[in-house]
C-alpha positions in Angstrom: 69.3 147.3 38.3 71.4 149.9 39.0 74.2 147.8 37.9 73.0 147.2 34.3 71.9 150.7 33.8 75.5 151.8 34.5 77.3 149.0 32.6 74.6 149.2 29.5 75.4 153.3 29.1 79.1 152.6 28.5 80.0 152.2 24.6 83.2 150.2 25.2 80.8 147.3 27.8 77.4 145.2 27.0 76.1 143.3 29.1 75.2 139.7 28.3 73.7 137.8 31.4 72.4 138.4 34.7 71.5 135.2 37.1 69.2 136.2 40.5 71.3 133.3 42.8 74.7 131.6 42.4 73.9 128.3 40.9 72.3 130.2 37.9 76.0 132.5 37.3 77.3 129.4 37.0 74.9 128.3 34.0 75.3 131.6 32.8 79.1 131.7 32.8 79.4 128.2 31.0 76.4 129.8 28.0 77.6 132.9 27.9 81.7 132.7 29.0 81.5 136.6 29.7 84.7 138.5 29.3 84.2 139.5 33.0 81.8 138.4 35.6 80.4 140.6 38.7 79.9 138.1 41.1 78.1 138.5 44.4 78.7 136.9 47.6 75.4 136.6 49.0 73.2 134.9 46.8 70.5 131.7 47.7 71.2 128.5 46.1 75.5 128.9 45.7 76.4 131.4 47.3 79.3 133.6 45.7 82.3 131.9 47.2 80.8 128.7 45.8 80.4 129.8 42.4 83.6 131.1 41.8 85.3 128.1 42.7 83.2 126.7 40.4 84.0 128.8 37.3 87.5 128.9 38.3 87.9 125.1 38.4 85.9 125.1 34.7 87.7 127.8 33.3 91.1 129.3 35.0 91.2 131.9 33.0 88.5 133.6 33.7 88.1 137.1 35.3 86.5 137.6 38.4 85.4 140.8 40.1 83.1 140.3 44.0 81.1 143.2 43.3 78.9 143.1 46.8 77.6 145.5 50.1 78.9 142.8 52.8 81.0 144.2 55.1 84.3 142.5 56.4 87.6 141.8 55.5 87.0 137.5 55.7 84.7 137.4 53.0 86.8 139.2 50.5 89.9 136.8 51.1 87.7 133.9 50.7 86.4 135.3 47.2 90.0 136.0 46.2 91.2 132.8 47.4 88.3 130.9 45.9 89.7 133.0 42.4 88.2 136.0 42.0 90.5 138.7 40.9 89.6 141.9 42.3 86.8 142.7 45.6 
């Protein structure tokens, strides 16, 4: 909720969708094709890394930034190897 409030307050940004789990994130990406996707790594049904992998398999130009409270370099490396462009 905090992230969406910040984005909505920016003149040059528009929040086009939100998801509560990895599978929903993939569905939202397919439907909305956002310019940038912010992805959490810890989500139910499908992890953020798995969602990144699935999105990048469908759209190699997808720009995904991982935004998470999860601590650990191993998870960051997994996300970047899966196709995230930033962490």
